[in-house]
PQR file of N, CA, C, O and H, with PARSE charges and radii, in Angstrom:
ATOM      1  N   MET A   1       0.843  -1.215   0.000 -0.4000 1.5000
ATOM      2  CA  MET A   1       0.000   0.000   0.000 -0.0000 2.0000
ATOM      3  C   MET A   1       0.872   1.257   0.000  0.5500 1.7000
ATOM      4  O   MET A   1       0.641   2.180  -0.781 -0.5500 1.4000
ATOM      5  N   GLU A   2       1.868   1.286   0.875 -0.4000 1.5000
ATOM      6  CA  GLU A   2       2.702   2.489   0.974 -0.0000 2.0000
ATOM      7  C   GLU A   2       3.414   2.773  -0.344  0.5500 1.7000
ATOM      8  O   GLU A   2       3.513   3.922  -0.773 -0.5500 1.4000
ATOM      9  H   GLU A   2       2.055   0.536   1.510  0.4000 1.0000
ATOM     10  N   ARG A   3       3.909   1.712  -0.978 -0.4000 1.5000
ATOM     11  CA  ARG A   3       4.616   1.911  -2.245 -0.0000 2.0000
ATOM     12  C   ARG A   3       3.684   2.509  -3.289  0.5500 1.7000
ATOM     13  O   ARG A   3       4.078   3.406  -4.034 -0.5500 1.4000
ATOM     14  H   ARG A   3       3.828   0.779  -0.629  0.4000 1.0000
ATOM     15  N   MET A   4       2.449   2.017  -3.346 -0.4000 1.5000
ATOM     16  CA  MET A   4       1.486   2.530  -4.327 -0.0000 2.0000
ATOM     17  C   MET A   4       1.195   3.996  -4.055  0.5500 1.7000
ATOM     18  O   MET A   4       1.124   4.803  -4.981 -0.5500 1.4000
ATOM     19  H   MET A   4       2.129   1.288  -2.741  0.4000 1.0000
ATOM     20  N   LEU A   5       1.025   4.341  -2.779 -0.4000 1.5000
ATOM     21  CA  LEU A   5       0.750   5.735  -2.429 -0.0000 2.0000
ATOM     22  C   LEU A   5       1.946   6.608  -2.786  0.5500 1.7000
ATOM     23  O   LEU A   5       1.779   7.723  -3.280 -0.5500 1.4000
ATOM     24  H   LEU A   5       1.083   3.686  -2.027  0.4000 1.0000
ATOM     25  N   GLN A   6       3.146   6.106  -2.539 -0.4000 1.5000
ATOM     26  CA  GLN A   6       4.352   6.862  -2.875 -0.0000 2.0000
ATOM     27  C   GLN A   6       4.414   7.107  -4.376  0.5500 1.7000
ATOM     28  O   GLN A   6       4.673   8.227  -4.816 -0.5500 1.4000
ATOM     29  H   GLN A   6       3.282   5.200  -2.138  0.4000 1.0000
ATOM     30  N   MET A   7       4.179   6.068  -5.156 -0.4000 1.5000
ATOM     31  CA  MET A   7       4.213   6.207  -6.608 -0.0000 2.0000
ATOM     32  C   MET A   7       3.177   7.218  -7.072  0.5500 1.7000
ATOM     33  O   MET A   7       3.435   8.015  -7.975 -0.5500 1.4000
ATOM     34  H   MET A   7       3.968   5.158  -4.798  0.4000 1.0000
ATOM     35  N   GLN A   8       2.002   7.182  -6.450 -0.4000 1.5000
ATOM     36  CA  GLN A   8       0.947   8.122  -6.815 -0.0000 2.0000
ATOM     37  C   GLN A   8       1.402   9.551  -6.541  0.5500 1.7000
ATOM     38  O   GLN A   8       1.205  10.442  -7.368 -0.5500 1.4000
ATOM     39  H   GLN A   8       1.792   6.534  -5.718  0.4000 1.0000
ATOM     40  N   LYS A   9       2.011   9.767  -5.377 -0.4000 1.5000
ATOM     41  CA  LYS A   9       2.491  11.112  -5.024 -0.0000 2.0000
ATOM     42  C   LYS A   9       3.546  11.565  -6.019  0.5500 1.7000
ATOM     43  O   LYS A   9       3.531  12.707  -6.480 -0.5500 1.4000
ATOM     44  H   LYS A   9       2.171   9.044  -4.705  0.4000 1.0000
ATOM     45  N   ILE A  10       4.466  10.656  -6.348 -0.4000 1.5000
ATOM     46  CA  ILE A  10       5.538  11.000  -7.288 -0.0000 2.0000
ATOM     47  C   ILE A  10       4.950  11.381  -8.643  0.5500 1.7000
ATOM     48  O   ILE A  10       5.367  12.365  -9.254 -0.5500 1.4000
ATOM     49  H   ILE A  10       4.478   9.729  -5.974  0.4000 1.0000
ATOM     50  N   ARG A  11       3.986  10.603  -9.102 -0.4000 1.5000
ATOM     51  CA  ARG A  11       3.362  10.906 -10.404 -0.0000 2.0000
ATOM     52  C   ARG A  11       2.669  12.261 -10.361  0.5500 1.7000
ATOM     53  O   ARG A  11       2.757  13.037 -11.313 -0.5500 1.4000
ATOM     54  H   ARG A  11       3.648   9.804  -8.606  0.4000 1.0000
ATOM     55  N   GLU A  12       1.983  12.546  -9.263 -0.4000 1.5000
ATOM     56  CA  GLU A  12       1.299  13.837  -9.137 -0.0000 2.0000
ATOM     57  C   GLU A  12       2.316  14.977  -9.152  0.5500 1.7000
ATOM     58  O   GLU A  12       2.104  15.993  -9.814 -0.5500 1.4000
ATOM     59  H   GLU A  12       1.912  11.915  -8.490  0.4000 1.0000
ATOM     60  N   GLU A  13       3.417  14.808  -8.424 -0.4000 1.5000
ATOM     61  CA  GLU A  13       4.453  15.849  -8.385 -0.0000 2.0000
ATOM     62  C   GLU A  13       5.041  16.052  -9.779  0.5500 1.7000
ATOM     63  O   GLU A  13       5.258  17.188 -10.202 -0.5500 1.4000
ATOM     64  H   GLU A  13       3.589  13.982  -7.886  0.4000 1.0000
ATOM     65  N   GLU A  14       5.299  14.954 -10.496 -0.4000 1.5000
ATOM     66  CA  GLU A  14       5.858  15.061 -11.844 -0.0000 2.0000
ATOM     67  C   GLU A  14       4.889  15.800 -12.763  0.5500 1.7000
ATOM     68  O   GLU A  14       5.306  16.623 -13.579 -0.5500 1.4000
ATOM     69  H   GLU A  14       5.122  14.032 -10.153  0.4000 1.0000
ATOM     70  N   ALA A  15       3.596  15.503 -12.630 -0.4000 1.5000
ATOM     71  CA  ALA A  15       2.590  16.175 -13.452 -0.0000 2.0000
ATOM     72  C   ALA A  15       2.586  17.670 -13.146  0.5500 1.7000
ATOM     73  O   ALA A  15       2.481  18.497 -14.051 -0.5500 1.4000
ATOM     74  H   ALA A  15       3.258  14.835 -11.968  0.4000 1.0000
ATOM     75  N   LYS A  16       2.701  18.005 -11.862 -0.4000 1.5000
ATOM     76  CA  LYS A  16       2.725  19.422 -11.469 -0.0000 2.0000
ATOM     77  C   LYS A  16       3.945  20.109 -12.068  0.5500 1.7000
ATOM     78  O   LYS A  16       3.853  21.223 -12.582 -0.5500 1.4000
ATOM     79  H   LYS A  16       2.786  17.332 -11.127  0.4000 1.0000
ATOM     80  N   LEU A  17       5.085  19.435 -11.996 -0.4000 1.5000
ATOM     81  CA  LEU A  17       6.317  20.024 -12.528 -0.0000 2.0000
ATOM     82  C   LEU A  17       6.194  20.228 -14.037  0.5500 1.7000
ATOM     83  O   LEU A  17       6.638  21.247 -14.566 -0.5500 1.4000
ATOM     84  H   LEU A  17       5.160  18.530 -11.578  0.4000 1.0000
ATOM     85  N   LYS A  18       5.597  19.268 -14.723 -0.4000 1.5000
ATOM     86  CA  LYS A  18       5.427  19.393 -16.177 -0.0000 2.0000
ATOM     87  C   LYS A  18       4.526  20.589 -16.502  0.5500 1.7000
ATOM     88  O   LYS A  18       4.828  21.382 -17.394 -0.5500 1.4000
ATOM     89  H   LYS A  18       5.236  18.440 -14.294  0.4000 1.0000
ATOM     90  N   GLN A  19       3.415  20.706 -15.765 -0.4000 1.5000
ATOM     91  CA  GLN A  19       2.494  21.817 -15.999 -0.0000 2.0000
ATOM     92  C   GLN A  19       3.188  23.143 -15.699  0.5500 1.7000
ATOM     93  O   GLN A  19       3.063  24.101 -16.462 -0.5500 1.4000
ATOM     94  H   GLN A  19       3.169  20.062 -15.040  0.4000 1.0000
ATOM     95  N   ALA A  20       3.921  23.197 -14.585 -0.4000 1.5000
ATOM     96  CA  ALA A  20       4.609  24.424 -14.191 -0.0000 2.0000
ATOM     97  C   ALA A  20       5.687  24.764 -15.216  0.5500 1.7000
ATOM     98  O   ALA A  20       5.905  25.934 -15.532 -0.5500 1.4000
ATOM     99  H   ALA A  20       4.023  22.420 -13.964  0.4000 1.0000
ATOM    100  N   GLY A  21       6.360  23.739 -15.734 -0.4000 1.5000
ATOM    101  CA  GLY A  21       7.406  23.966 -16.727 -0.0000 2.0000
ATOM    102  C   GLY A  21       6.832  24.634 -17.967  0.5500 1.7000
ATOM    103  O   GLY A  21       7.461  25.517 -18.550 -0.5500 1.4000
ATOM    104  H   GLY A  21       6.184  22.788 -15.477  0.4000 1.0000
ATOM    105  N   LYS A  22       5.649  24.216 -18.365 -0.4000 1.5000
ATOM    106  CA  LYS A  22       4.998  24.821 -19.532 -0.0000 2.0000
ATOM    107  C   LYS A  22       4.662  26.284 -19.248  0.5500 1.7000
ATOM    108  O   LYS A  22       4.759  27.135 -20.132 -0.5500 1.4000
ATOM    109  H   LYS A  22       5.138  23.498 -17.891  0.4000 1.0000
ATOM    110  N   GLN A  23       4.269  26.563 -18.011 -0.4000 1.5000
ATOM    111  CA  GLN A  23       3.891  27.925 -17.645 -0.0000 2.0000
ATOM    112  C   GLN A  23       5.125  28.754 -17.282  0.5500 1.7000
ATOM    113  O   GLN A  23       5.059  29.982 -17.239 -0.5500 1.4000
ATOM    114  H   GLN A  23       4.191  25.871 -17.294  0.4000 1.0000
ATOM    115  N   GLY A  24       6.252  28.081 -17.021 -0.4000 1.5000
ATOM    116  CA  GLY A  24       7.463  28.796 -16.642 -0.0000 2.0000
ATOM    117  C   GLY A  24       7.423  29.210 -15.185  0.5500 1.7000
ATOM    118  O   GLY A  24       8.019  30.222 -14.816 -0.5500 1.4000
ATOM    119  H   GLY A  24       6.306  27.083 -17.056  0.4000 1.0000
ATOM    120  N   ALA A  25       6.723  28.438 -14.339 -0.4000 1.5000
ATOM    121  CA  ALA A  25       6.616  28.774 -12.914 -0.0000 2.0000
ATOM    122  C   ALA A  25       6.894  27.532 -12.075  0.5500 1.7000
ATOM    123  O   ALA A  25       6.104  27.179 -11.199 -0.5500 1.4000
ATOM    124  H   ALA A  25       6.239  27.616 -14.639  0.4000 1.0000
ATOM    125  N   SER A  26       8.019  26.869 -12.345 -0.4000 1.5000
ATOM    126  CA  SER A  26       8.332  25.631 -11.627 -0.0000 2.0000
ATOM    127  C   SER A  26       9.026  25.906 -10.298  0.5500 1.7000
ATOM    128  O   SER A  26       9.139  25.001  -9.472 -0.5500 1.4000
ATOM    129  H   SER A  26       8.661  27.156 -13.057  0.4000 1.0000
ATOM    130  N   VAL A  27       9.490  27.122 -10.072 -0.4000 1.5000
ATOM    131  CA  VAL A  27      10.244  27.435  -8.847 -0.0000 2.0000
ATOM    132  C   VAL A  27       9.443  27.156  -7.578  0.5500 1.7000
ATOM    133  O   VAL A  27       9.982  26.531  -6.665 -0.5500 1.4000
ATOM    134  H   VAL A  27       9.398  27.858 -10.743  0.4000 1.0000
ATOM    135  N   PRO A  28       8.183  27.588  -7.471 -0.5600 1.5000
ATOM    136  CA  PRO A  28       7.431  27.366  -6.221  0.2800 2.0000
ATOM    137  C   PRO A  28       7.219  25.890  -5.898  0.5500 1.7000
ATOM    138  O   PRO A  28       6.962  25.545  -4.744 -0.5500 1.4000
ATOM    139  N   LEU A  29       7.320  25.021  -6.889 -0.4000 1.5000
ATOM    140  CA  LEU A  29       7.062  23.602  -6.642 -0.0000 2.0000
ATOM    141  C   LEU A  29       8.309  22.868  -6.145  0.5500 1.7000
ATOM    142  O   LEU A  29       8.203  21.773  -5.592 -0.5500 1.4000
ATOM    143  H   LEU A  29       7.529  25.301  -7.826  0.4000 1.0000
ATOM    144  N   ILE A  30       9.473  23.458  -6.338 -0.4000 1.5000
ATOM    145  CA  ILE A  30      10.721  22.777  -5.950 -0.0000 2.0000
ATOM    146  C   ILE A  30      10.761  22.447  -4.454  0.5500 1.7000
ATOM    147  O   ILE A  30      11.120  21.323  -4.103 -0.5500 1.4000
ATOM    148  H   ILE A  30       9.558  24.347  -6.787  0.4000 1.0000
ATOM    149  N   PRO A  31      10.410  23.372  -3.561 -0.5600 1.5000
ATOM    150  CA  PRO A  31      10.445  23.044  -2.121  0.2800 2.0000
ATOM    151  C   PRO A  31       9.525  21.885  -1.763  0.5500 1.7000
ATOM    152  O   PRO A  31       9.854  21.083  -0.888 -0.5500 1.4000
ATOM    153  N   LYS A  32       8.390  21.789  -2.420 -0.4000 1.5000
ATOM    154  CA  LYS A  32       7.444  20.703  -2.130 -0.0000 2.0000
ATOM    155  C   LYS A  32       8.074  19.357  -2.470  0.5500 1.7000
ATOM    156  O   LYS A  32       7.970  18.412  -1.688 -0.5500 1.4000
ATOM    157  H   LYS A  32       8.123  22.441  -3.130  0.4000 1.0000
ATOM    158  N   THR A  33       8.723  19.259  -3.622 -0.4000 1.5000
ATOM    159  CA  THR A  33       9.330  17.994  -4.030 -0.0000 2.0000
ATOM    160  C   THR A  33      10.518  17.680  -3.129  0.5500 1.7000
ATOM    161  O   THR A  33      10.774  16.511  -2.839 -0.5500 1.4000
ATOM    162  H   THR A  33       8.807  20.026  -4.258  0.4000 1.0000
ATOM    163  N   ALA A  34      11.243  18.693  -2.683 -0.4000 1.5000
ATOM    164  CA  ALA A  34      12.405  18.476  -1.814 -0.0000 2.0000
ATOM    165  C   ALA A  34      11.955  17.933  -0.461  0.5500 1.7000
ATOM    166  O   ALA A  34      12.607  17.057   0.108 -0.5500 1.4000
ATOM    167  H   ALA A  34      11.035  19.642  -2.918  0.4000 1.0000
ATOM    168  N   ASN A  35      10.850  18.447   0.050 -0.4000 1.5000
ATOM    169  CA  ASN A  35      10.346  17.993   1.347 -0.0000 2.0000
ATOM    170  C   ASN A  35       9.772  16.586   1.245  0.5500 1.7000
ATOM    171  O   ASN A  35       9.855  15.811   2.198 -0.5500 1.4000
ATOM    172  H   ASN A  35      10.320  19.158  -0.412  0.4000 1.0000
ATOM    173  N   ALA A  36       9.190  16.252   0.095 -0.4000 1.5000
ATOM    174  CA  ALA A  36       8.588  14.931  -0.088 -0.0000 2.0000
ATOM    175  C   ALA A  36       9.703  13.922  -0.334  0.5500 1.7000
ATOM    176  O   ALA A  36       9.432  12.736  -0.516 -0.5500 1.4000
ATOM    177  H   ALA A  36       9.123  16.882  -0.679  0.4000 1.0000
TER
END
């Protein structure tokens, strides 16, 4: 269960980074990924 939840979180973070990259606003998301 934990592994699946971790993978889900990672996928969500990657999706956020991709969206932010398109918008050119990936900086605010970096601390979130670092803490996770």
